[in-house]
PALUM-852751 format. One line per 3 residues: their letters; for each residue x, y, z of C-alpha. Coordinates in steps of 0.2 Angstrom, whole numbers, padded with zeros to 4 digits. Example, Ala and Ser with C-alpha at 12.3 -4.5 7.8 and 13.67 -1.06 7.14 Angstrom:
2
as> 0062 -0022 0039; 0068 -0005 0036
This chain:
511
xxx> 0112 0044 0079; 0110 0063 0076; 0110 0076 0090
xxx> 0092 0079 0095; 0085 0090 0108; 0068 0094 0115
xxx> 0067 0111 0122; 0057 0114 0138; 0042 0127 0139
xxx> 0052 0141 0146; 0065 0141 0132; 0052 0140 0119
xxx> 0043 0155 0127; 0060 0165 0127; 0060 0163 0108
xxx> 0042 0167 0106; 0042 0182 0117; 0060 0188 0110
xxx> 0067 0187 0127; 0082 0178 0120; 0088 0195 0114
xxx> 0093 0199 0131; 0099 0181 0135; 0115 0177 0127
xxx> 0114 0159 0131; 0097 0157 0122; 0103 0167 0108
xxx> 0119 0157 0106; 0109 0141 0107; 0097 0146 0094
xxx> 0110 0152 0082; 0120 0135 0084; 0105 0125 0080
xxx> 0103 0135 0064; 0121 0134 0059; 0122 0115 0062
xxx> 0104 0111 0055; 0098 0105 0072; 0079 0104 0073
xxx> 0069 0111 0088; 0059 0096 0095; 0044 0097 0106
xxx> 0033 0084 0114; 0015 0086 0109; 0011 0087 0127
xxx> 0020 0104 0128; 0010 0113 0114; -0006 0118 0124
xxx> 0004 0125 0139; 0016 0135 0128; 0002 0142 0117
xxx> -0009 0147 0132; 0006 0156 0141; 0012 0164 0125
xxx> -0005 0172 0119; -0008 0177 0137; 0009 0186 0139
xxx> 0008 0193 0121; -0009 0201 0126; -0002 0208 0142
xxx> 0013 0215 0132; 0001 0224 0120; 0005 0213 0105
xxx> -0010 0213 0093; -0019 0196 0091; -0014 0197 0072
xxx> 0004 0199 0075; 0004 0186 0089; -0004 0173 0078
xxx> 0009 0177 0064; 0023 0174 0077; 0015 0158 0083
xxx> 0013 0151 0065; 0031 0155 0061; 0036 0146 0077
xxx> 0026 0131 0074; 0033 0129 0056; 0050 0128 0063
xxx> 0048 0114 0076; 0046 0096 0075; 0032 0088 0085
xxx> 0036 0072 0095; 0022 0060 0099; 0018 0058 0117
xxx> 0018 0039 0121; 0004 0031 0130; 0014 0019 0140
xxx> 0015 0029 0156; 0022 0021 0172; 0014 0031 0187
xxx> 0025 0022 0199; 0041 0031 0191; 0049 0043 0203
xxx> 0049 0057 0189; 0030 0054 0186; 0027 0055 0204
xxx> 0036 0071 0206; 0031 0080 0190; 0020 0071 0177
xxx> 0023 0084 0164; 0041 0082 0165; 0039 0063 0164
xxx> 0029 0064 0148; 0041 0075 0140; 0055 0063 0145
xxx> 0046 0048 0137; 0044 0058 0121; 0062 0062 0121
xxx> 0067 0044 0123; 0056 0039 0108; 0068 0049 0097
xxx> 0084 0047 0107; 0084 0065 0111; 0090 0075 0126
xxx> 0080 0089 0135; 0086 0107 0137; 0079 0115 0152
xxx> 0083 0127 0166; 0071 0118 0178; 0082 0113 0193
xxx> 0070 0099 0198; 0069 0092 0180; 0088 0092 0179
xxx> 0089 0083 0196; 0077 0069 0191; 0079 0066 0173
xxx> 0096 0058 0167; 0093 0065 0149; 0092 0084 0154
xxx> 0104 0097 0150; 0106 0115 0155; 0107 0128 0141
xxx> 0125 0130 0143; 0128 0111 0143; 0119 0110 0127
xxx> 0129 0124 0119; 0145 0115 0124; 0139 0098 0118
xxx> 0134 0106 0101; 0150 0115 0099; 0160 0099 0101
xxx> 0149 0090 0089; 0160 0083 0075; 0157 0071 0062
xxx> 0160 0054 0070; 0161 0038 0059; 0152 0040 0043
xxx> 0140 0026 0042; 0138 0017 0025; 0119 0018 0027
xxx> 0111 0027 0042; 0094 0019 0042; 0088 0027 0058
xxx> 0091 0044 0051; 0083 0040 0035; 0067 0033 0043
xxx> 0066 0047 0055; 0063 0060 0041; 0047 0051 0037
xxx> 0042 0049 0056; 0026 0058 0056; 0019 0051 0040
xxx> 0023 0033 0046; 0016 0036 0063; -0001 0042 0055
xxx> -0001 0026 0044; 0003 0014 0059; -0011 0022 0069
xxx> -0023 0019 0055; -0018 0001 0055; -0020 -0001 0074
xxx> -0036 0008 0074; -0043 -0002 0060; -0038 -0019 0067
xxx> -0035 -0027 0050; -0017 -0033 0047; -0016 -0043 0031
xxx> -0024 -0040 0014; -0032 -0024 0019; -0034 -0006 0013
xxx> -0016 -0001 0016; -0009 -0015 0005; -0023 -0011 -0008
xxx> -0018 0007 -0008; 0001 0003 -0009; -0002 -0009 -0024
xxx> -0012 0004 -0033; 0000 0018 -0030; 0016 0008 -0034
xxx> 0008 0001 -0050; 0005 0019 -0055; 0022 0024 -0050
xxx> 0031 0010 -0060; 0019 0012 -0075; 0011 -0005 -0075
xxx> -0007 -0011 -0073; -0004 -0022 -0058; 0007 -0023 -0043
xxx> 0005 -0037 -0030; 0013 -0035 -0013; 0023 -0050 -0007
xxx> 0033 -0054 0008; 0051 -0050 0001; 0060 -0048 -0015
xxx> 0066 -0066 -0017; 0048 -0072 -0016; 0043 -0059 -0029
xxx> 0055 -0067 -0042; 0051 -0085 -0036; 0032 -0081 -0038
xxx> 0034 -0074 -0056; 0043 -0090 -0061; 0031 -0101 -0052
xxx> 0016 -0093 -0059; 0023 -0095 -0077; 0026 -0114 -0073
xxx> 0008 -0115 -0067; 0002 -0106 -0082; 0012 -0118 -0093
xxx> 0023 -0105 -0100; 0038 -0112 -0092; 0042 -0131 -0087
xxx> 0055 -0137 -0074; 0071 -0140 -0083; 0069 -0124 -0094
xxx> 0084 -0112 -0094; 0084 -0094 -0088; 0098 -0083 -0093
xxx> 0104 -0072 -0078; 0120 -0061 -0075; 0134 -0070 -0067
xxx> 0138 -0056 -0055; 0121 -0054 -0048; 0116 -0055 -0030
xxx> 0112 -0074 -0025; 0093 -0071 -0024; 0091 -0069 -0043
xxx> 0099 -0086 -0045; 0090 -0094 -0031; 0073 -0089 -0038
xxx> 0077 -0099 -0054; 0084 -0115 -0046; 0071 -0115 -0032
xxx> 0058 -0117 -0046; 0068 -0132 -0054; 0073 -0121 -0068
xxx> 0091 -0120 -0074; 0101 -0103 -0072; 0113 -0099 -0086
xxx> 0126 -0087 -0081; 0131 -0073 -0093; 0146 -0061 -0090
xxx> 0143 -0042 -0087; 0151 -0027 -0095; 0165 -0022 -0084
xxx> 0161 -0003 -0086; 0143 -0004 -0082; 0142 -0020 -0071
xxx> 0126 -0025 -0081; 0123 -0040 -0091; 0133 -0039 -0107
xxx> 0119 -0040 -0121; 0132 -0045 -0134; 0135 -0061 -0125
xxx> 0117 -0066 -0122; 0113 -0074 -0139; 0127 -0086 -0139
xxx> 0120 -0093 -0122; 0103 -0096 -0129; 0098 -0114 -0133
xxx> 0082 -0124 -0137; 0079 -0125 -0118; 0080 -0106 -0115
xxx> 0063 -0099 -0111; 0067 -0082 -0102; 0080 -0069 -0098
xxx> 0081 -0061 -0081; 0090 -0045 -0081; 0096 -0037 -0065
xxx> 0096 -0018 -0063; 0112 -0020 -0052; 0117 -0006 -0040
xxx> 0102 0004 -0046; 0108 0006 -0065; 0096 0001 -0079
xxx> 0101 -0016 -0087; 0088 -0015 -0101; 0094 -0012 -0119
xxx> 0085 -0013 -0135; 0096 -0027 -0140; 0089 -0038 -0126
xxx> 0071 -0033 -0131; 0075 -0039 -0149; 0083 -0055 -0143
xxx> 0067 -0059 -0132; 0056 -0056 -0147; 0067 -0066 -0159
xxx> 0068 -0081 -0148; 0051 -0079 -0140; 0058 -0077 -0123
xxx> 0050 -0070 -0107; 0059 -0055 -0100; 0059 -0054 -0081
xxx> 0067 -0039 -0072; 0075 -0040 -0055; 0071 -0022 -0050
xxx> 0076 -0025 -0031; 0089 -0011 -0032; 0082 0001 -0044
xxx> 0066 0009 -0039; 0063 0024 -0050; 0076 0020 -0062
xxx> 0072 0026 -0080; 0074 0020 -0098; 0068 0031 -0112
xxx> 0054 0039 -0100; 0049 0022 -0094; 0053 0015 -0077
xxx> 0062 -0001 -0074; 0050 -0013 -0068; 0038 -0009 -0083
xxx> 0050 -0014 -0097; 0048 -0033 -0097; 0034 -0046 -0095
xxx> 0036 -0045 -0076; 0047 -0038 -0062; 0052 -0042 -0045
xxx> 0055 -0028 -0032; 0063 -0029 -0015; 0058 -0017 -0001
xxx> 0072 -0023 0011; 0075 -0009 0024; 0091 -0004 0015
xxx> 0084 -0001 -0002; 0080 0016 -0009; 0062 0012 -0005
xxx> 0063 0002 0011; 0051 -0005 0023; 0053 -0009 0042
xxx> 0057 -0027 0038; 0056 -0039 0023; 0044 -0034 0009
xxx> 0042 -0035 -0010; 0031 -0034 -0025; 0028 -0040 -0042
xxx> 0023 -0028 -0056; 0016 -0033 -0073; 0004 -0028 -0087
xxx> -0001 -0046 -0088; -0018 -0049 -0079; -0017 -0068 -0080
xxx> 0000 -0068 -0072; -0005 -0055 -0059; -0019 -0066 -0054
xxx> -0009 -0081 -0053; 0005 -0073 -0043; -0008 -0066 -0031
xxx> -0016 -0084 -0029; 0001 -0093 -0026; 0006 -0080 -0013
xxx> -0010 -0084 -0003; -0007 -0102 -0001; -0013 -0105 -0019
xxx> -0030 -0099 -0015; -0041 -0086 -0024; -0055 -0090 -0013
xxx> -0055 -0093 0006; -0052 -0112 0010; -0052 -0116 -0009
xxx> -0034 -0121 -0015; -0032 -0124 -0033; -0013 -0123 -0033
xxx> 0001 -0127 -0021; 0005 -0110 -0016; 0015 -0102 -0002
xxx> 0012 -0089 0012; 0020 -0073 0005; 0010 -0058 0008
xxx> 0014 -0040 0011; 0007 -0035 0028; -0002 -0019 0032
xxx> 0011 -0011 0043; 0024 -0013 0029; 0012 -0006 0016
xxx> 0009 0010 0026; 0027 0013 0029; 0031 0011 0010
xxx> 0016 0022 0006; 0023 0036 0017; 0040 0034 0008
xxx> 0034 0032 -0010; 0029 0051 -0012; 0047 0056 -0007
xxx> 0056 0043 -0018; 0060 0054 -0033; 0066 0068 -0022
xxx> 0077 0056 -0012; 0083 0049 -0029; 0089 0066 -0034
xxx> 0099 0069 -0018; 0107 0052 -0022; 0111 0058 -0039
xxx> 0118 0074 -0033; 0130 0064 -0021; 0135 0053 -0035
xxx> 0139 0068 -0046; 0150 0075 -0032; 0159 0059 -0030
xxx> 0163 0058 -0049; 0168 0076 -0051; 0179 0076 -0035
xxx> 0187 0059 -0033; 0204 0061 -0041; 0215 0045 -0038
xxx> 0222 0035 -0052; 0220 0019 -0042; 0201 0021 -0041
xxx> 0189 0017 -0055; 0173 0027 -0055; 0156 0023 -0063
xxx> 0154 0029 -0080; 0137 0038 -0082; 0131 0041 -0099
xxx> 0112 0043 -0094; 0109 0050 -0077; 0090 0045 -0078
xxx> 0096 0027 -0080; 0103 0026 -0063; 0096 0029 -0045
xxx> 0112 0025 -0036; 0106 0012 -0024; 0125 0008 -0023
xxx> 0139 0019 -0028; 0152 0006 -0033; 0171 0010 -0036
xxx> 0184 -0002 -0040; 0202 -0003 -0034; 0215 -0017 -0036
xxx> 0220 -0014 -0018; 0202 -0015 -0012; 0204 -0023 0005
xxx> 0218 -0011 0009; 0207 0004 0004; 0193 -0002 0014
xxx> 0204 -0004 0029; 0211 0013 0027; 0194 0021 0025
xxx> 0188 0013 0041; 0203 0019 0051; 0198 0036 0045
xxx> 0180 0034 0051; 0172 0029 0035; 0162 0013 0033
xxx> 0160 0005 0017; 0153 -0012 0010; 0158 -0024 -0003
xxx> 0144 -0029 -0016; 0148 -0044 -0016; 0164 -0052 -0009
xxx> 0160 -0069 -0016; 0153 -0072 -0034; 0138 -0084 -0036
xxx> 0148 -0097 -0045; 0160 -0098 -0031; 0147 -0100 -0017
xxx> 0145 -0116 -0008; 0127 -0118 -0012; 0132 -0120 -0031
xxx> 0147 -0132 -0029; 0144 -0138 -0047; 0150 -0121 -0053
xxx> 0165 -0119 -0042; 0177 -0123 -0055; 0169 -0112 -0068
xxx> 0178 -0097 -0074; 0169 -0080 -0076; 0184 -0068 -0076
xxx> 0175 -0051 -0078; 0163 -0056 -0064; 0178 -0062 -0053
xxx> 0187 -0045 -0056; 0172 -0035 -0051; 0169 -0045 -0035
xxx> 0187 -0044 -0030; 0189 -0026 -0034; 0172 -0018 -0030
xxx> 0169 -0006 -0015; 0153 0003 -0011; 0155 0021 -0004
xxx> 0142 0028 0008; 0127 0033 -0002; 0110 0039 0005
xxx> 0099 0055 0004; 0104 0060 0022; 0123 0061 0018
xxx> 0129 0078 0023; 0141 0088 0012; 0154 0088 0025
xxx> 0153 0069 0026; 0155 0069 0007; 0170 0081 0007
xxx> 0178 0070 0020; 0175 0054 0010; 0182 0062 -0006
xxx> 0197 0069 0003; 0201 0053 0012; 0200 0043 -0005
xxx> 0211 0055 -0013; 0224 0054 0000; 0225 0035 -0002
x> 0242 0029 -0008
């Protein structure tokens, strides 16, 4: 968790009234926070008192109202407001001695912050308080600890205010399923992807399951039909097919791109083949004109597994709008992640959208009327409002990921490491930054010893999993090579440059 500090009223007033110019500790603290990009946090309960005292003292000092207002506006623009919790325990010792200090402490606890104060009583009664000098010493000693593969707490914290507003709307409205937040997200996400319809569902696996189930209900697919799918995908793509009593047909990927090899698809097509499921694995576009032509030539449905590629592009169109339908996952670790499981189906097919919506709601299009045997797979209002808050930032976050990927590619110089080959930067959103190494396990251990966390996507290929024993003796050499060599480096929009530099330096030193 990042270093976070709530400043007490007097320290804030020292800043506002320029008293820090004669106080070396305050001046040093302020400069350290600037140098290390440490935000100044305030509990919302502090604002009124600080504002009142500031304007009163400014008036006494002869500062004009106009200048005082400008200084105040600048101050407010540089602070981050922390919500004051409503769960107050009036029997708490600190609450009894000083309710204001207690409320500030509660606010600090909500974000894992410490409180910088010069108040001796506050320092005595609250275990998360620091003096100015203690804070300076702590910040000076702050060094990069273990670099997390994905710091979800830090990512989600950057959307904190917008998410809080959304959750407050849901709580106030008292409607938790199939309400305004889901409708708003469905509308916004369909517009973002570029499709007529988006249907929020419970998770990414259900999104794929429901597409196939809907096609079966519509008579487009029949149990026993074959669906072509990449051999190196995550297991969910394949489960969605077999769960619908359809037959997964595995096709090898290209080693360079990790995406399904479109030159090997046609030889896998039989009279029973009715669909191709492409997977935009690691955030890279798997769609090609060759695949589109094959679908047209053989009258096949094209389904996209877009679980890892929100915002990925192909020729000015987003993945998720390229085929007949697409399944999306908003698992917390995804580029667009919820606070739990969540997913969506996007499509331009109105009949398919209606059927997916019906099947996801127990098979009902009208309350207590069930025309189909459906399931309970609905996006809830809380997850929808979290996703709405994040969606407006997605393109900006994606650009940060691309900048990190570019830095990795330009600076990692180790002959044992195979880096991604990027020919079109629009066609990759870098959900994962995969490298390959023949000594993958040694490299992963080495990086962890140096404080760098990595993950493997994925250690066991689908055809070697116990749930598909019938495939265990099959051979997919390219898939196996990827699964035995792939290592994913830390990748997220909150990764700092010093962390990137450490990662590159450490990889380059691996021998």
